[in-house]
N, C-alpha and C positions, 0 to 999 in steps of 0.2 A: 353627290354620288352619281355616276354615270348610269346609263340605261342597262348596260351589261352587268354592272354591280347590283342594280336592283333585281335583275333576273336571277343572279346567283343567290341573293338572299331569299327570294321566293322559293327557289329550288331547295335550298337547305331546310327551310321550314317545312315544306311539303314532304320532302324525303323522310324526315323524322316523324311528322304527323301520320303519314301513311303506314308507318311501321311500328306504331305503338301496338302493344300485344293484347289489349283488352278484348277487342271483338274476336280475335282468333282464339283466345283462351275460352271465351264464352261458348263459341261454336264447338270446341272440343269437348267441353263439359256437357253441352246439350246432347251431343251424340253418344255420350257414354252412360251406361247404366251402372250405378254404384251398388255394391252388395255389402251391407253392413255399415257400421259407424265409419264416418269419413274423418280422417286426420290428414293434416297438410304439413309438408315441408317445402319451403321455397328457398332456392339458392341462386346467387348470381347478381349481376348489376341490375337486371330487370326484375329481381325477385319481389320487391314491394309491389310494383305495378301488376305483376301476374297474380300475386296473392290477393291484392285488392279486388281485382276482377273476379277471382274465385270466391272470395268471401261475399261479395255482393250477390253473386249468382246462387251460391249454395245456402246463404242465410243460416238458419238454425240447424241445418243438416250438418254443418261443419262443427265437429266436436272441439277442435282446437288445432294449433299448429305452431311451427317455428319458422321464422323468416330471417335469412342472413343475406345482407347486401353490403355494398361498399359504403364507406364513410360518406355521409351527405346524400345517400341515394334513397333513404326512407322518407316518407312524407307525413307520417303520423301513425297513431295507434290503429290496430285492426282488432275486431272482436275476437276474444279467446285466443289471441296469438301473442307469442313472445317475439319481439323484433330486435335483432342484433345487427350492429354495424361492425365491420371488421376490415382488415388490411387487404389491399390490392395494389399492385400485382404480387405482393409478397405477404404470405400469412403472418398473423401476429397472435398475441395471447387471446384476443377476443375471438379470433377464428376458432381456436381450440375449444374455448369455453362454449361457444355457440354450437359447434358441431357435436360436442358431448351431449348437449340437450337433445339434438336430433337422434343420436345413437340411443339414448335412453327411451325416447319416444318409440323408435322403431323396434327395440327389443321388447317393449311392453305390448306390442300388438299381437292379436290372436287371429284365428280364422274367421272371426266375426267382425274383423276390421278391414278397412281398405285405406291405403296411403295414397293421397294425391301428391305427386312429386313434381314440383315446378322447377325447371332447370333453364338457366340462361348463362351466357358467357360470363366469365369471371369466376365461375364456380370452382375452378381448380384451386385458386388461392383462398376463396372465401369458405370452402367446405373442406375441412382438413382435420384429421386426427391421426397422427403417425402410428405406425406399427411399433410394437414393444422394442425399446432400446434406441429408437430414433427420436431425437429431440427437435424442438422447434428451431433451434439454431441450425441443425442439420438441414431441415426443410428450407429454411431461408437461404442458406448458403448454396444449396443445389439449384434453387430457383434463380438466384442472382447469377450463378454461373451460366445457366441456360439462357436467361434473358439478355445477357451481354454477349453471348456467343454468336448471335445470328441464326440460332435454331428456330424453326417454325413451330407453330402451336402443337402440331401432331407430335413432333419430336420431343418437345418439352414435356408434354403430358405423358408420353410414353415412359419417360424416366420417373417423374414424380408420383405417378399412380402406383408404382411398384413399392413405394415406401409408406403407403397410406392404408388405413383400416377401413376407409369408406369409398375409395375410388375403385375403378375397374370392376364394377358389379358388386362389390362387397356390401355396399349399403343396402341394396335390394335383398341380399341374402340375410342381412340383419332383421329385415322386416318380415321375413317368412315366419309363420305360414300365411300372413296377410298378403293380399294381392297389392300390387303397385300400379297405379295409373300415372304415367309420366307425360307431362306436356312440356315439350322442349322448344326453346327459341335458339336457333343454331347460329353460332359465330365461327363455325369451322368449315372450311372449304370441303365440299362433297358431303356435308352434313353427317360426318362420321360420329355416330352416337358414342362410340368408345373414346372419342376425343373431346366432345363437348363437355366441359366441366370435368374432364378426365373420366367420364362415363360411370358415375356411381350406381347407375341402375342398368348397365349394358355390359354384355359379355365383351371381353377384351380381345380384339382382333390381332393385336401385336404380340410378339413372342419375346422371351428372354434374349433370343439371338438378335432380334431387332433392337432391343434396348442396348445390348453390348455394342452393336454397330454405332449407335448414337453416341455412347460414352467415348468410344475410340475416335469418332469423327470430330468431336469438339474438345477432346482432351480433358474430360471432367475429372476433378480430384475427388475421390471417394474414400470413405473409411472401409475397413474389412467388413463390418456389419452391413453397411449400405450395399457393398458388392454382393454379399450373400443374399440379401432380399431381392436385388435386381436380377440375380440368376434364377430365381424361382418363378414358376409360371403363375399367372393370374387366372381368375375364373373365366372359363370359355363357354359356359352354359348357364343361363339364368332363366328360370321357368315361371316366375311369379310376376312378370312385368308386361304391361301393354303400353306402347309408346306412340305418341302422335307429335310430329314435327310441325310447328305452327308458323314459322317464319325463318328466312335465311337471307343471305347476301343477294340472291337472285331477285327477291322481292324488292330489295333496296335499289337495285339497278333498274327494275321495272318502274319503280316510282320516279326515279330520276328521269327516265325516258318519257314517261307520261307528262310530267310537268314541263320538260323541255319542249315537247311538241306543242303544248298549249301556249307556250311563250314564243312560238314561231321558229324554233330551231328543229332541224331534222336530226333526230337522235340516232346515234350509232353505238350500240353496246359492244365494246371491243372484247371484253372478257368479264366473267364473274368469278374467275379463279386466279386472279393476280396474286402471285406468291414469289416475291424476289426482294432484293434490297430496295428500300424506300427510295433512296436517291436515284437508283437506276430507273425505277418506275417513273419518277418525275421527269427525268431526262427523255425517256422514250415518249411519254405523252406529249411533252413540249415539242419534240421533233415532228410528231404527227401534226400538231398545231402549226408549226412553221411550214410544213409542206402544204397544208391546207390553205393557209393564207397566201402562200407563194404560187398557188395554182398548179402545184406539182403532184398533189396526191389525188387519190380517188374521191375524197370528200371535198365538198364545196361549202363555203359560207352561205347561209347561216347554218351551223351544225353544232351539235353537242356530242362530244366524244366521251363515253362513260366506261369506267373500269371499276369493278368491285373485287374485293378480296381482302387479303391481310399481308402487307409487306412486312419485312423485318429490318432491323437496324443492328449491325454489328458495331457495338460501341467501342470506339477507339479514343474518343476525347473525353473531356470532363464537363461539357456543357449541359444544357437543359433543353429537352424537347421531346417529341414523340414521332412515331413513324409517319403520320400524316403531315405534320409540320415539316419534317425533313423532305418528304416528297415535294411539297409545295415550294420550299426554298430551292431545291434542285431544279424545279421546273422554271423558276423565275429567270434563270440565266438563259434557258433555251427559248423563252418567248420575249426576251428583252427587245424593246423597240416595236413590237407588233401592236398595231392599233386594234381596238375592239376585240382583244383576245384576253381571256381570263382563265385561270386554273384554280380549282379549289379541291381539297381533300379533307375528309372528316371521318371521325369514328362516330357511329350511330349512337353510342352510349353517352356522348358528350364529353368524354375524357380521353385525351390522346396521351398515352404514356403517363409518366408521373407528373402531369401538369394540370392546370385548370382550364386549358383550352381544348376544344373539340378537334381542331385541326388548323389548317392554314389556307390563306387565299392570296393570290398574287395576280398581277397583270403585266402588260408590257412596259410599265413605268416602275415596277418594283425595284429592278436592279439599279436604275439611276437613283432612286430614293435611298437605297442602301449605301451607294457610293457617297452621296451627299451627307449621310449620317456617319460616314467614316467606318463603315463595316465592310470588311472584305468577305464576299460570299463564299469563296473557296475555303478560307480559314474557318468561317462559321460552320461549314459542312464538315470539315475535317475534325472540328472539335465537338460535333454533334450538338451545336448550340443554336438550333433552328428557332426555339422559343424566343430567345432574346433578340435574335436578328429580325424575325418577323414582327415581334412586338414593337421594335423601334420604328417600323414603317406602317403600322396599322394593319398588319397582315395575319393577325390571329382571329380564329373563329371561336366565339364564346356562345355556348348554348346552355350551360349548366348540365347537371345530370338529367338525361332525357326520359329514363324509365324504360328504354328498350336497349337491345344489343344484338344486332345482326350484322356485325362486321363493319367494314369501311367502304367508302365510295369515293372515287376521284372523278372529276368532271372538267373537261376543257370546253369552254364556250368560245366559238369563233363567229363573229358577225361579218 
């Protein structure tokens, strides 16, 4: 493994380690004064980690709770807590069963109780109980339409929250008259509380008109009942919630910059709001690398070009992959032949799309390796088959579930 590959592995480890939520959750709890019995609900890919930190901090003060996370993301039992694993990025039967337990808990609270609500990315799929007449099949169908359309997370959540009994502030209303203290780990650009996990404890900023625009934009196929619900307004005022945001994609970029500096690279954070097609992002970042290596850009080696955010993939093929893998595969063509140049992109949660990889890593030799392996990079991209293409040349990043979720980061290293 070359020096630049060693540097990339160090960066990947430090980026994830720096953004684990334990310390931030404890600090938020330390600064909050609870009134009454404390109950807990934790949702999202980082739910178990956040719940563990809360359980350790609160000890016997925690009366009990429910934790819902993605399959493979819980690490063991927690005192007085029911732990569920469910489907992501599409809800399943376990999602509904677990969410029903949260609803029962919330509806049983009084003014003498307080609900600690731990929210992280992935909660939109993992925390769901549809409105009357809406089936799980309906939820799955709409989610799949949105995921394959190229819609971003705000647009996707704008639609599915309107078919839910717990999204768009409705869960907080179920907990009233109890107060809700929400600790949120953000995976949404701009940290929009109404979009993170579809805002179960936040007033909805979007309108029925906004939702109608998204439906038309992506040509969604809906039933008459779904259209009826989507035309109704969601709660615009929630009075029983206090919220603290503990982490976001900006902290992810800051961690990448800090480690790059220690490794001898001059860091340059290009953006923390990357939101475009994954392949286009990969090509753009590769072009910056090419300019830098060619002495034509404003940046000079040794440098680290950093971009955070959440790209999208408009699915047109039948292959396997995720947005970070597709970004890396697209970048491989742009940095082909460049020495001491490397690109990696990863999801901080350790799972990129419906795969077991966290993302992809490529260098100036990756394209040649793909050719030797008989893989046409353009065909692989057209078929959205980045997982198999990168897997054939050792270009996948595997971290396993990390216990955090603060969006994605892409890094170009130029020596």
